[in-house]
C-alpha positions as CSV (number, residue, x, y, z in Angstrom):
1,S,0.1,-0.3,-0.1
2,I,1.2,3.6,-0.5
3,S,1.4,3.9,3.4
4,A,4.0,1.2,3.1
5,R,6.6,2.9,1.2
6,L,10.0,4.5,2.5
7,W,9.6,8.2,2.5
8,C,13.0,9.6,1.6
9,L,13.0,12.4,-1.0
10,A,16.1,13.2,-2.6
11,M,16.6,16.8,-3.3
12,P,19.3,19.7,-4.4
13,T,21.4,20.5,-1.6
14,A,19.8,24.0,-0.3
15,H,22.7,26.2,1.1
16,G,21.9,28.2,4.1
17,D,23.0,31.4,2.5
18,Q,20.6,30.8,-0.5
19,T,18.5,33.7,-1.9
20,D,14.7,33.9,-2.1
21,A,14.6,33.0,-5.6
22,S,16.9,29.9,-5.0
23,A,14.6,28.8,-2.1
24,L,11.6,29.1,-4.3
25,N,13.3,27.0,-6.9
26,F,14.0,24.4,-4.1
27,E,10.3,24.2,-3.1
28,A,9.4,24.0,-6.5
29,E,11.4,21.0,-7.3
30,Y,10.2,19.2,-4.1
31,A,6.8,20.0,-5.5
32,S,7.4,18.2,-8.7
33,R,9.0,15.1,-7.0
34,Y,6.7,14.3,-3.8
35,P,3.6,13.2,-5.9
36,K,6.0,10.4,-7.1
37,L,6.4,9.2,-3.5
38,L,2.8,8.8,-3.2
39,G,2.8,6.4,-6.2
40,V,1.6,9.1,-8.7
41,D,4.0,10.0,-11.7
42,E,3.6,12.7,-14.5
43,K,1.6,10.1,-16.6
44,D,-1.3,10.0,-14.0
45,K,-3.8,12.5,-14.2
46,A,-3.9,13.0,-10.8
47,F,-0.1,14.6,-10.7
48,G,-1.4,18.0,-11.5
49,A,-3.7,18.4,-8.8
50,L,-1.3,17.5,-6.3
51,H,1.5,19.2,-7.6
52,E,-1.0,22.5,-7.6
53,A,-1.9,21.6,-3.8
54,L,2.1,21.0,-3.0
55,K,2.8,24.1,-4.5
56,H,0.4,26.3,-2.2
57,G,3.1,25.7,0.6
58,L,3.4,24.5,3.9
59,P,1.4,24.8,6.9
60,D,2.3,27.7,9.5
61,G,5.4,26.9,11.3
62,W,6.6,24.1,8.9
63,S,9.7,24.6,6.7
64,L,11.6,22.5,4.2
65,H,15.3,21.4,4.8
66,V,17.8,19.1,3.2
67,E,19.8,16.4,5.5
68,E,23.6,17.3,4.7
69,T,24.8,13.8,4.6
70,N,22.6,12.3,2.4
71,G,20.9,15.0,0.4
72,A,17.2,13.7,1.9
73,A,14.3,16.4,2.4
74,Y,13.0,16.9,5.5
75,F,10.4,19.0,7.1
76,W,10.8,21.1,10.6
77,N,8.3,22.8,12.9
78,E,9.9,25.9,14.5
79,V,7.1,26.1,17.0
80,T,7.0,22.6,18.2
81,G,10.5,21.3,17.3
82,E,9.2,18.4,15.4
83,S,10.8,17.1,12.5
84,R,9.9,14.5,9.8
85,W,10.7,12.8,6.5
86,T,6.9,13.3,5.3
87,H,5.2,16.3,4.5
88,P,3.0,17.7,7.0
89,D,-0.3,16.8,5.2
90,H,1.2,13.6,4.3
91,E,-1.5,11.4,5.7
92,L,-4.1,13.7,3.9
93,F,-2.4,12.7,0.7
94,V,-2.1,9.4,1.1
95,V,-6.0,9.1,1.8
96,V,-6.8,11.3,-1.2
97,V,-4.6,9.3,-3.7
98,E,-6.2,5.9,-2.5
99,I,-9.6,7.6,-3.1
100,W,-8.5,8.5,-6.5
101,Q,-7.0,5.3,-7.5
102,R,-10.5,3.5,-6.4
103,A,-12.5,6.0,-8.3
104,W,-10.3,5.9,-11.4
105,A,-10.0,2.0,-11.4
106,A,-14.1,2.4,-11.3
107,A,-14.2,5.1,-13.7
108,S,-16.7,6.8,-11.7
109,S,-17.1,10.0,-10.0
110,S,-19.8,8.6,-7.4
111,V,-16.9,6.6,-5.9
112,L,-14.9,9.3,-5.3
113,R,-17.9,11.6,-4.2
114,N,-18.9,9.0,-1.6
115,D,-15.5,8.5,-0.4
116,W,-15.3,12.1,0.2
117,N,-18.2,12.4,1.9
118,K,-17.1,9.8,4.2
119,L,-13.9,11.7,4.6
120,E,-15.4,15.1,5.4
121,A,-17.8,13.2,7.7
122,E,-14.6,11.8,9.9
123,A,-12.8,15.2,9.9
124,C,-15.9,16.8,11.1
125,R,-16.3,14.6,13.7
126,Y,-12.6,15.2,14.6
127,E,-12.7,18.9,14.5
128,E,-16.1,18.6,16.9
129,S,-13.8,16.8,19.5
130,W,-11.9,19.8,20.0
131,S,-12.7,22.5,22.8
132,G,-10.8,25.9,23.9
133,P,-9.2,28.1,24.0
134,Y,-8.6,28.0,27.6
135,D,-6.4,30.2,29.6
136,A,-3.2,28.7,30.9
137,D,-1.8,30.3,34.5
138,E,0.7,32.4,32.4
139,G,-1.9,33.9,30.4
140,N,-1.4,31.6,27.2
141,L,-4.2,30.1,25.4
142,Y,-4.4,26.4,24.8
143,W,-7.0,23.9,23.1
144,H,-7.9,20.3,24.2
145,N,-9.2,17.3,22.1
146,E,-11.4,14.8,24.1
147,L,-10.7,11.9,21.6
148,D,-6.9,11.9,21.7
149,D,-7.1,13.5,25.1
150,I,-4.2,16.0,24.1
151,S,-3.7,19.6,24.6
152,V,-2.2,22.0,22.2
153,W,-1.0,25.7,22.0
154,A,-2.0,26.0,18.2
155,D,-5.5,27.1,17.1
156,P,-6.6,23.5,15.9
157,F,-9.7,25.4,13.8
158,R,-7.7,27.4,12.1
159,E,-5.5,24.4,10.9
160,A,-9.0,22.3,10.4
161,S,-10.1,25.2,8.2
162,R,-6.8,25.0,5.9
163,R,-7.0,21.4,5.4
164,R,-10.7,21.5,4.7
165,E,-9.7,23.8,2.0
166,M,-6.9,21.7,0.7
167,R,-9.4,18.7,0.5
168,H,-12.2,20.7,-1.3
169,D,-9.5,21.9,-4.1
170,L,-7.8,18.7,-4.4
171,M,-11.4,16.9,-4.6
172,T,-12.7,19.4,-7.1
173,R,-9.6,19.0,-9.6
174,L,-9.8,15.3,-9.3
175,L,-13.6,15.1,-9.9
176,E,-12.7,17.3,-13.1
177,L,-10.6,14.4,-14.4
178,L,-13.5,11.4,-14.0
179,P,-16.9,11.2,-16.0
180,A,-19.8,13.5,-15.2
181,P,-22.2,12.6,-12.6
182,S,-25.4,11.2,-13.1
183,A,-28.4,13.7,-12.4
184,G,-29.0,14.2,-8.8
185,Q,-25.9,13.2,-7.5
186,A,-25.0,16.2,-4.9
187,M,-21.6,17.6,-4.0
188,P,-20.1,17.1,-0.5
189,K,-21.3,19.9,1.8
190,E,-18.7,22.0,3.3
191,R,-19.1,22.3,7.2
192,Q,-17.9,25.6,8.8
193,I,-16.7,24.1,12.4
194,G,-17.2,26.6,15.0
195,G,-15.3,26.8,18.3
196,P,-17.1,24.9,21.4
197,P,-18.5,26.9,24.1
198,S,-15.7,28.7,26.1
199,P,-15.3,27.3,29.7
200,R,-17.0,30.1,31.3
201,E,-20.0,28.7,29.4
202,T,-20.1,25.4,30.5
203,A,-20.1,23.5,33.7
204,I,-17.3,21.1,32.6
205,A,-14.0,21.5,34.1
206,A,-10.9,22.8,31.9
207,P,-8.4,20.1,30.6
208,P,-5.0,19.6,31.7
209,S,-2.8,22.5,30.2
210,P,0.0,22.0,28.0
211,L,2.4,23.3,30.6
212,A,1.6,19.8,32.3
213,S,4.4,18.3,30.3
214,S,7.5,19.8,29.8
215,A,8.5,17.5,26.8
216,S,5.9,18.4,24.3
217,P,2.8,19.9,23.6
218,L,1.2,16.5,23.4
219,A,0.8,16.4,27.4
220,S,-0.9,12.9,27.8
221,E,1.8,11.2,25.2
222,D,3.5,8.4,27.5
223,L,7.3,9.0,27.4
224,L,8.1,5.2,26.6
225,T,5.7,5.4,23.5
226,R,7.3,8.5,22.5
227,A,10.4,7.0,22.7
228,R,9.5,4.0,20.9
229,R,7.8,5.9,17.9
230,K,11.4,8.0,17.6
231,R,13.1,5.0,17.4
232,E,10.8,3.4,14.5
233,E,11.3,7.0,12.8
234,A,14.9,6.6,13.1
235,K,14.7,3.3,11.7
236,L,12.6,4.1,8.9
237,A,14.8,7.0,8.3
238,E,17.9,4.6,7.8
239,E,16.2,2.2,5.9
240,A,14.9,5.0,3.5
241,R,18.9,6.5,3.2
242,H,19.9,2.8,2.6
243,A,17.2,2.1,0.0
244,F,18.1,5.9,-1.6
245,K,21.8,4.9,-1.9
246,K,21.1,1.5,-3.2
247,A,18.7,3.1,-5.9
248,E,21.6,5.8,-6.7
249,D,24.5,3.0,-7.1
250,T,21.9,1.1,-9.1
251,K,21.3,4.0,-11.3
252,L,25.3,4.8,-11.4
253,A,25.9,1.2,-12.4
254,M,23.0,1.3,-15.1
255,L,24.7,4.9,-16.6
256,L,28.3,2.9,-16.6
257,E,26.9,0.3,-18.3
258,T,25.0,2.3,-20.8
259,A,28.2,4.3,-21.4
260,R,30.3,1.4,-21.7
261,Q,27.8,-0.3,-24.5
262,A,28.0,3.0,-26.2
263,E,31.9,3.0,-26.6
264,E,32.0,-0.1,-27.8
265,A,29.5,0.5,-30.1
266,K,31.2,3.7,-31.2
267,L,34.6,1.4,-31.4
268,E,32.9,-1.0,-33.4
269,E,31.5,1.1,-35.9
270,Q,34.9,2.9,-36.1
271,A,36.3,-0.3,-36.8
272,Q,33.6,-1.0,-39.7
273,L,34.4,2.3,-40.9
274,S,38.3,1.7,-41.2
275,V,37.5,-1.6,-42.9
276,L,35.3,0.0,-45.3
277,M,37.7,2.9,-45.9
278,T,40.6,0.4,-46.5
279,E,38.4,-1.6,-49.0
280,A,37.7,1.6,-50.9
281,R,41.3,2.2,-51.1
282,H,42.3,-1.4,-52.2
283,A,39.3,-0.9,-54.9
284,E,41.0,2.4,-56.0
285,E,44.3,0.8,-56.1
286,A,42.8,-2.2,-58.4
287,R,40.9,0.3,-60.8
288,V,44.5,2.4,-61.2
289,E,46.0,-1.1,-61.8
290,E,43.4,-1.9,-64.3
291,Q,43.4,1.2,-66.2
292,K,47.1,0.9,-66.2
293,L,46.9,-2.7,-67.8
294,A,44.5,-1.5,-70.3
295,E,46.7,1.4,-71.4
296,E,49.6,-1.0,-71.7
297,T,47.2,-3.5,-73.9
298,Q,46.4,-0.4,-76.2
299,A,49.8,0.3,-76.6
300,Q,50.6,-3.3,-77.5
301,L,47.6,-3.4,-80.2
302,A,49.1,0.0,-81.7
303,G,52.2,-1.5,-82.0
304,F,50.8,-4.6,-83.8
305,L,49.3,-2.5,-86.1
306,K,52.5,-0.5,-86.8
307,E,54.0,-3.9,-87.4
308,A,50.9,-4.9,-89.9
309,R,51.4,-1.6,-91.9
310,I,55.0,-2.2,-92.0
311,A,55.0,-5.8,-93.5
312,E,52.2,-4.4,-95.9
313,E,54.4,-1.8,-97.1
314,R,57.4,-4.2,-97.3
315,R,55.0,-6.7,-99.2
316,I,54.2,-4.0,-101.8
317,A,57.8,-3.1,-102.3
318,E,58.6,-6.7,-102.7
319,E,55.7,-7.1,-105.3
320,A,56.9,-4.2,-107.1
321,E,60.5,-5.3,-107.3
322,M,59.1,-8.9,-108.4
323,A,56.9,-6.7,-111.0
324,E,60.4,-5.0,-112.2
325,G,62.3,-8.1,-112.2
326,A,59.6,-9.8,-114.4
327,A,59.9,-7.2,-116.7
328,L,63.7,-7.7,-117.0
329,A,63.0,-11.4,-117.4
330,E,60.6,-11.0,-120.0
331,Q,63.0,-8.4,-121.8
332,T,65.8,-11.5,-121.4
333,K,63.1,-13.8,-122.8
334,L,62.8,-11.9,-125.6
335,A,66.3,-11.9,-126.1
336,E,66.6,-15.6,-125.6
337,P,63.7,-17.3,-126.1
338,D,64.2,-20.8,-124.6
339,K,66.5,-19.5,-121.9
340,G,64.3,-16.7,-121.4
341,A,61.1,-18.9,-120.9
342,E,62.8,-21.1,-118.5
343,E,63.6,-18.2,-116.4
344,S,60.4,-16.5,-116.8
345,R,58.8,-19.8,-115.8
346,L,61.1,-20.0,-112.6
347,A,60.7,-16.2,-111.8
348,E,56.9,-16.5,-112.2
349,A,56.9,-19.5,-109.9
350,A,59.0,-17.8,-107.5
351,R,56.8,-14.4,-107.6
352,L,53.7,-16.7,-107.1
353,A,55.5,-18.3,-104.1
354,E,56.2,-15.1,-102.9
355,E,52.8,-13.8,-103.2
356,A,51.6,-16.7,-101.6
357,R,53.9,-16.3,-98.6
358,L,53.2,-12.5,-98.5
359,A,49.4,-13.2,-98.8
360,D,49.9,-15.8,-95.9
361,E,51.9,-13.4,-93.7
362,G,49.4,-10.5,-94.5
363,A,46.4,-12.9,-93.5
364,R,48.3,-14.0,-90.6
365,L,49.1,-10.3,-89.2
366,A,45.7,-8.9,-89.9
367,E,44.2,-12.0,-88.0
368,E,46.6,-11.3,-85.3
369,A,45.7,-7.6,-85.7
370,R,42.0,-8.3,-85.6
371,H,42.1,-10.8,-82.3
372,A,44.6,-7.9,-80.7
373,E,41.6,-5.4,-81.5
374,E,39.0,-7.8,-80.3
375,A,41.1,-8.6,-77.2
376,R,41.2,-4.9,-76.6
377,L,37.6,-3.9,-76.7
378,A,36.8,-6.6,-74.3
379,D,39.2,-5.7,-72.1
380,E,38.2,-2.1,-72.2
381,A,34.6,-3.5,-72.1
382,R,35.3,-5.6,-68.8
383,L,37.6,-2.7,-67.4
384,A,34.6,-0.5,-67.6
385,E,32.0,-2.5,-66.3
386,E,34.5,-3.3,-63.2
387,A,35.3,0.1,-62.9
388,R,31.3,1.0,-63.0
389,I,31.0,-1.6,-60.4
390,A,34.1,-0.2,-58.3
391,E,32.3,3.3,-58.5
392,A,28.8,1.9,-57.2
393,R,30.9,0.3,-54.4
394,L,32.7,3.1,-53.6
395,A,29.1,5.3,-53.5
396,E,27.8,2.6,-51.2
397,E,30.7,2.5,-48.7
398,A,30.4,6.3,-48.8
399,R,26.9,6.3,-48.0
400,L,27.5,3.8,-45.3
401,A,30.6,6.0,-43.9
402,E,28.3,9.0,-43.9
403,E,25.4,6.8,-41.6
404,A,27.9,5.6,-39.4
405,R,29.2,9.3,-38.8
406,L,25.6,10.3,-38.4
407,A,24.8,7.6,-36.3
408,E,27.8,8.7,-34.0
409,E,26.9,12.0,-33.9
């Protein structure tokens, strides 16, 4: 249940020489955090109502402080000297939160109204149990409660009026968050509790004065009970301090683990980026090497074409020389018919043989040139395709590197 929680509110340290502005910021911070200790976070619709109620300040005499050793907030009453870990109106907030949770679970404003009526009835019964003021021997005024049999110096009716206004403000805000009530549903009536008859108007004897006890305004409280209660409060405070420290240690460990994982992810991304850059560099080196090879192949092809051209020129020159030789042979044949015919036949045979050889050589060179040209064109197509693939891969690697850089940022 809510009342079983450890109430230790960690707050930023407030220094004794703080300005009014910093004190207001300190109290505003506390008002934002305290609803969470009641089991109500920012997502809960009741958070705003509780936050507004806490922003209205503390009851008279109470102030908010921070314990220096562990940074936990506590409350102190300068009139009674009482200090406590929980808000002076903590019990009221707990009851209101429990009523809200029942009404919210039922999705019914009638549940909240009925519980509100019961709460107001109990408050009225308790307020009516107070009597006073009475005159003490020193001329001071005090009030007495018949139910608890206690006497106090502070006016309980003033405090009751403040708490009644707070309950009304809280419940009204919470009602606005629930479905509209059915027709005929009445709002709880506010009751103004007036002070009881003065002791001079009644035959009832005055109750004991708070002066009867020098230890506290609660004159009837047994010292053993008070000591046990203080030990329990100290135990709860120590448990709360340990719980707070454990929660802080756990949070720190989680933050360190998150930072370690983030650093490992960063290092892994850097390693992947380094690998991608290395691959890109190797691809660029391969592209340069392939381009160099293509240039060498083209140079070889140009050499082959040059050799083919020279061979063709030589063949033409040889044919011209043979033609000239044939012409001389023909002239010799005319001069020497028999010998000339034989020489002409031999020259013609030699010419035909030479032409056949030159034709074969030309065909071979042409075939080699054609093969070289086809190889060059194939190599150029292959190199162009590999260059296109390398450029696409480099573009993809650049995109991945950019995404890695953006993810790292």
